N, C-alpha and C positions, 0 to 999 in steps of 0.2 A: 549369367554373371552373379555367381554366388559370393557375397561379402565375406571374406576371410577374418575371423576374430583375431585380434592380436594376443600374443601371450601375455600373462599377468605382467611380466617384467617390461614389455614393450608398451602396454597401457600405462604403467606408471611413468614411463619415460615421456611419452606423449602428454600425460596430464601435467608433468613439470614443465615442459615446453610451452604448453598452452597458458600455463600460470605465470610463467615469466613474461608474456606479453600483456598481462593485465596492467593497467594503470591505476594504481591505488589513490584514493583521495587524501590530501593532506589533512592534518588534524585539524586545521582552520576550516578547510571545506567541509569536513565532517561535522563539525560544530555547527556551522551555518545550516547545512542542510537539516540536521537535527531540530534546530529551532524553527526552521520554516515548516517541517512536518508538524510539530506541536502547534504552531500558529494556525495552520490549515485545519487541523483536527478541531481546534477551538472555535474556528469560523463555521465549519460544517456543524458541530454540535449546536451552535447558536441558531443557525438556519434551521435545522431539524426540530429544535425546540419551538421556534416560532411558528412552523409549519403544523406541528403537532397541536399547539395551543388554538391555533385558527381552526383547524379541523374539529378539534374537540368542542369548541363554542358552536360551530355550525351543527354538529350532531346534536348537541344539548338543545339548540333551538329548535331544530327540526322535530326532536322528540317532545319537546315542550308544547309544540303546536298541537300534537296529538292528545295531549292530556286535558 
């Protein structure tokens, strides 16, 4: 069963049909989602900063024992 490729015109028609099915977010939903992304990025940055500082101190301590 070979899959037949649609013609370019048929492809565009199918794309338009599928795009019409998409539920786009409202301006408010988009704004809330954007703010949530920035908050999560900030929290992740703080977490990784803390982990980095702890690991850095641990490595410095271990290397200090050898000196």
